[in-house]
MARGU-324744 format. One record per residue (C-alpha): chain; residue number from 1; x, y, z. Coordinates in Angstrom, 2 decimals. Layout:
% MARGU-324744
REC	kette	nr	xx	yy	zz
REC	A	NUM	X	Y	Z
...
//
This chain:
% MARGU-324744
REC	kette	nr	xx	yy	zz
REC	A	1	-7.73	77.87	47.60
REC	A	2	-5.52	76.15	45.04
REC	A	3	-4.58	72.75	46.15
REC	A	4	-0.92	73.36	45.31
REC	A	5	-1.00	76.50	47.39
REC	A	6	-2.30	74.48	50.47
REC	A	7	0.23	71.75	49.58
REC	A	8	3.00	74.30	49.71
REC	A	9	1.83	75.60	52.77
REC	A	10	1.85	72.33	54.46
REC	A	11	5.46	71.53	53.58
REC	A	12	8.17	73.55	55.32
REC	A	13	10.74	75.43	53.11
REC	A	14	8.59	75.29	50.13
REC	A	15	8.29	78.95	48.72
REC	A	16	6.95	80.76	45.69
REC	A	17	9.70	79.60	43.30
REC	A	18	8.95	75.99	44.16
REC	A	19	5.30	76.44	43.49
REC	A	20	5.95	78.15	40.18
REC	A	21	8.20	75.34	39.15
REC	A	22	5.71	72.79	40.02
REC	A	23	3.11	74.72	37.90
REC	A	24	5.29	75.08	34.99
REC	A	25	5.94	71.10	35.09
REC	A	26	2.39	70.60	35.46
REC	A	27	1.46	72.58	32.29
REC	A	28	4.12	71.00	30.35
REC	A	29	2.87	67.67	31.17
REC	A	30	-0.69	68.51	30.49
REC	A	31	0.46	70.17	27.16
REC	A	32	2.61	67.13	26.15
REC	A	33	-0.48	64.72	27.04
REC	A	34	-2.72	66.78	24.79
REC	A	35	-0.26	66.80	21.85
REC	A	36	0.36	63.04	22.38
REC	A	37	-3.71	62.54	22.32
REC	A	38	-3.90	64.50	19.08
REC	A	39	-1.05	62.58	17.46
REC	A	40	-2.45	59.12	18.58
REC	A	41	-5.95	60.03	17.56
REC	A	42	-5.04	61.59	14.07
REC	A	43	-5.40	58.47	11.70
REC	A	44	-3.61	58.42	8.46
REC	A	45	-5.31	56.15	5.71
REC	A	46	-3.06	54.08	3.34
REC	A	47	-3.72	53.83	-0.17
REC	A	48	-4.84	50.03	-0.19
REC	A	49	-7.51	50.79	2.98
REC	A	50	-10.60	52.75	3.67
REC	A	51	-10.80	54.58	6.83
REC	A	52	-14.09	54.48	8.60
REC	A	53	-15.06	56.82	11.47
REC	A	54	-18.40	56.05	13.23
REC	A	55	-20.12	57.32	16.25
REC	A	56	-20.99	61.07	16.45
REC	A	57	-20.58	62.01	12.56
REC	A	58	-22.42	64.27	10.40
REC	A	59	-26.35	64.23	10.85
REC	A	60	-27.89	61.74	8.70
REC	A	61	-24.93	59.65	8.02
REC	A	62	-24.11	56.07	9.81
REC	A	63	-20.36	56.69	9.11
REC	A	64	-17.78	58.83	7.69
REC	A	65	-15.44	57.09	5.17
REC	A	66	-12.25	58.27	3.64
REC	A	67	-9.75	56.86	1.10
REC	A	68	-6.23	58.41	1.34
REC	A	69	-5.26	61.58	3.39
REC	A	70	-6.22	61.47	6.99
REC	A	71	-8.59	62.64	9.64
REC	A	72	-8.83	63.28	13.60
REC	A	73	-10.85	60.83	15.35
REC	A	74	-12.34	62.53	18.58
REC	A	75	-11.97	60.50	21.67
REC	A	76	-15.21	59.24	23.61
REC	A	77	-17.57	60.18	20.85
REC	A	78	-15.86	58.45	17.85
REC	A	79	-14.13	55.45	16.97
REC	A	80	-12.76	53.96	13.70
REC	A	81	-12.02	50.80	11.78
REC	A	82	-10.65	49.66	8.39
REC	A	83	-11.87	48.17	5.09
REC	A	84	-9.26	46.50	3.04
REC	A	85	-9.19	47.29	-0.76
REC	A	86	-7.44	44.08	-1.71
REC	A	87	-9.05	42.34	-4.69
REC	A	88	-10.93	39.04	-4.12
REC	A	89	-11.07	36.27	-6.80
REC	A	90	-14.37	34.35	-6.45
REC	A	91	-14.54	30.84	-8.21
REC	A	92	-18.21	30.56	-9.45
REC	A	93	-18.83	26.88	-10.62
REC	A	94	-22.11	27.51	-12.19
REC	A	95	-23.88	24.25	-13.47
REC	A	96	-27.36	23.92	-14.89
REC	A	97	-28.60	27.37	-15.66
REC	A	98	-31.66	27.50	-17.94
REC	A	99	-31.31	29.49	-21.11
REC	A	100	-34.31	31.13	-22.71
REC	A	101	-34.65	27.79	-24.73
REC	A	102	-34.90	25.96	-21.40
REC	A	103	-31.64	24.18	-22.09
REC	A	104	-29.33	23.82	-19.06
REC	A	105	-25.88	25.59	-19.43
REC	A	106	-22.57	25.16	-17.37
REC	A	107	-20.78	28.41	-17.10
REC	A	108	-17.74	27.88	-14.87
REC	A	109	-16.04	31.41	-14.28
REC	A	110	-14.00	33.50	-11.90
REC	A	111	-15.20	37.00	-10.75
REC	A	112	-12.60	39.65	-9.35
REC	A	113	-14.17	42.08	-6.94
REC	A	114	-13.08	44.47	-4.36
REC	A	115	-14.37	47.27	-2.14
REC	A	116	-15.23	50.44	-4.09
REC	A	117	-13.48	53.82	-3.37
REC	A	118	-16.59	55.86	-4.69
REC	A	119	-18.24	58.01	-1.55
REC	A	120	-21.49	56.09	-1.97
REC	A	121	-20.00	52.67	-2.34
REC	A	122	-17.73	53.24	0.52
REC	A	123	-20.60	54.19	2.85
REC	A	124	-22.43	51.01	1.70
REC	A	125	-19.31	48.92	2.62
REC	A	126	-19.05	50.58	5.89
REC	A	127	-22.92	49.73	6.80
REC	A	128	-22.77	46.16	5.43
REC	A	129	-19.04	44.82	5.28
REC	A	130	-17.47	46.56	8.31
REC	A	131	-16.12	44.00	10.97
REC	A	132	-16.54	40.95	8.41
REC	A	133	-13.85	38.74	7.66
REC	A	134	-13.05	37.93	3.93
REC	A	135	-14.72	34.55	3.58
REC	A	136	-18.07	36.14	5.01
REC	A	137	-17.71	38.82	2.32
REC	A	138	-16.95	36.37	-0.43
REC	A	139	-20.12	34.56	0.58
REC	A	140	-22.14	37.57	0.10
REC	A	141	-20.74	38.31	-3.35
REC	A	142	-21.02	34.71	-4.44
REC	A	143	-24.73	34.86	-3.78
REC	A	144	-25.32	38.16	-5.76
REC	A	145	-23.22	36.75	-8.70
REC	A	146	-24.95	33.43	-8.75
REC	A	147	-28.45	35.17	-9.07
REC	A	148	-27.49	37.67	-11.52
REC	A	149	-25.52	35.28	-13.86
REC	A	150	-28.57	32.90	-13.98
REC	A	151	-30.90	36.01	-14.62
REC	A	152	-28.54	36.97	-17.70
REC	A	153	-28.26	33.42	-19.01
REC	A	154	-32.19	32.91	-18.82
REC	A	155	-32.57	36.08	-21.08
REC	A	156	-30.26	34.80	-23.80
REC	A	157	-30.35	32.11	-26.48
REC	A	158	-27.41	29.53	-26.01
REC	A	159	-26.17	30.31	-29.75
REC	A	160	-25.92	33.92	-28.77
REC	A	161	-24.04	33.27	-25.52
REC	A	162	-21.62	30.96	-27.29
REC	A	163	-21.13	32.98	-30.46
REC	A	164	-20.94	36.53	-28.91
REC	A	165	-19.03	36.38	-25.79
REC	A	166	-18.44	40.10	-25.52
REC	A	167	-22.13	40.80	-25.58
REC	A	168	-22.73	38.07	-23.12
REC	A	169	-20.05	39.70	-20.87
REC	A	170	-21.45	43.05	-21.26
REC	A	171	-24.76	41.94	-19.97
REC	A	172	-23.30	40.13	-17.05
REC	A	173	-21.40	43.38	-16.07
REC	A	174	-24.25	45.73	-16.49
REC	A	175	-26.72	43.44	-14.36
REC	A	176	-24.10	42.62	-11.62
REC	A	177	-22.36	45.87	-10.85
REC	A	178	-25.38	47.77	-9.61
REC	A	179	-26.06	44.87	-7.23
REC	A	180	-22.56	44.59	-5.91
REC	A	181	-22.38	48.49	-5.17
REC	A	182	-25.36	48.09	-2.93
REC	A	183	-22.95	46.05	-0.43
REC	A	184	-20.18	48.29	-1.04
REC	A	185	-18.10	46.05	-3.89
REC	A	186	-17.21	46.89	-7.45
REC	A	187	-16.62	44.56	-10.15
REC	A	188	-12.87	44.32	-11.47
REC	A	189	-12.92	41.43	-13.90
REC	A	190	-15.01	38.49	-15.23
REC	A	191	-13.30	35.54	-16.79
REC	A	192	-15.49	32.83	-18.25
REC	A	193	-13.69	29.63	-18.40
REC	A	194	-16.08	27.75	-20.70
REC	A	195	-19.59	27.10	-21.93
REC	A	196	-21.16	23.75	-22.06
REC	A	197	-24.49	22.39	-21.82
REC	A	198	-25.91	19.10	-20.90
REC	A	199	-27.54	18.37	-24.18
REC	A	200	-24.56	18.69	-26.31
REC	A	201	-26.18	21.65	-28.30
REC	A	202	-23.27	23.87	-28.20
REC	A	203	-20.89	20.98	-29.19
REC	A	204	-23.28	20.10	-32.25
REC	A	205	-23.18	23.91	-33.19
REC	A	206	-19.42	23.64	-33.12
REC	A	207	-19.47	20.59	-35.26
REC	A	208	-21.94	22.19	-37.61
REC	A	209	-19.77	25.29	-37.94
REC	A	210	-16.62	23.26	-38.62
REC	A	211	-18.26	21.12	-41.20
REC	A	212	-19.68	24.23	-42.84
REC	A	213	-16.19	26.04	-42.88
REC	A	214	-14.51	22.57	-44.45
REC	A	215	-17.30	22.57	-47.15
REC	A	216	-16.78	26.30	-47.89
REC	A	217	-12.96	25.74	-47.97
REC	A	218	-13.46	22.81	-50.49
REC	A	219	-15.81	24.85	-52.58
REC	A	220	-13.13	27.83	-52.54
REC	A	221	-10.45	25.41	-53.63
REC	A	222	-12.53	24.05	-56.28
REC	A	223	-13.49	27.53	-57.58
REC	A	224	-9.87	28.57	-57.83
REC	A	225	-8.80	25.31	-59.33
REC	A	226	-11.68	26.12	-62.03
REC	A	227	-10.53	29.62	-62.36
REC	A	228	-7.10	28.14	-62.96
REC	A	229	-7.94	25.61	-65.50
REC	A	230	-10.03	28.38	-67.34
REC	A	231	-7.00	30.68	-67.30
REC	A	232	-4.67	28.18	-68.55
REC	A	233	-7.14	27.28	-71.44
REC	A	234	-7.51	31.00	-72.16
REC	A	235	-3.74	31.37	-72.23
REC	A	236	-3.07	28.35	-74.64
REC	A	237	-6.07	29.44	-76.90
REC	A	238	-4.45	33.02	-77.13
REC	A	239	-1.07	31.37	-77.91
REC	A	240	-2.44	29.34	-80.51
REC	A	241	-4.01	32.26	-82.13
REC	A	242	-0.86	34.16	-81.84
REC	A	243	1.10	31.30	-83.61
REC	A	244	-1.65	31.06	-86.16
REC	A	245	-1.30	34.70	-87.01
REC	A	246	2.42	34.47	-87.10
REC	A	247	2.01	31.61	-89.60
REC	A	248	-0.39	33.33	-91.60
REC	A	249	1.94	36.48	-91.92
REC	A	250	4.87	34.39	-92.73
REC	A	251	3.09	32.70	-95.54
REC	A	252	1.90	36.27	-96.83
REC	A	253	5.39	37.43	-96.78
REC	A	254	6.71	34.34	-98.50
REC	A	255	4.13	34.52	-101.30
REC	A	256	4.96	38.19	-101.86
REC	A	257	8.61	37.63	-102.02
REC	A	258	8.10	34.75	-104.82
REC	A	259	5.74	37.10	-106.59
REC	A	260	8.43	39.82	-106.77
//
């Protein structure tokens, strides 16, 4: 028998109407609690975060990730956490990286990375970065960046690195991006501060280029001056010829006038 009925039978003066009222109140409370549970367990994902739902998710997946929108998180069998999408700037004071000519190069630079929003990248981030604070994430990214930057420098000549910065950056990006995605990060920007070497080779290249430019400029000036001098001489010659022709015509005219 229902406990409410037994309770009602044990309380003098408690009739059917009171029992019905208690039943309605109990149903309302249960319904309200159920609605509040749904409201509290439905998680909306802001644009600057990734929602990670873990526990009992789809088979074969360690977690379910969501960027934007929202999702219901089942109590007891699921839980959730967040990944921040804020960009992280990483100083890379690379010193003494060997080029293909075995010359040590210094390439201080700044890399900007962030957790990616592609499905595969978000899943990698959930597996490898969830629960880590920012300094630990930066440290993992630093190790990858240092290794890939050294590898790219080792495959290039110093003159190519110094002369064609765009090609150097493209190689760094193409080498680094796949490795960062493995831990859930994407490369946003690369800023190479400077490129120097311990032997002074790059400085010597710069001095040679400057000297060549100065010499070429002097040659160009001399050529222009030469062309100018030739032009002046030709102009004077043409003027002299015109004057002589004019004098000759004048003399012919004078003689014809005297003859008449």
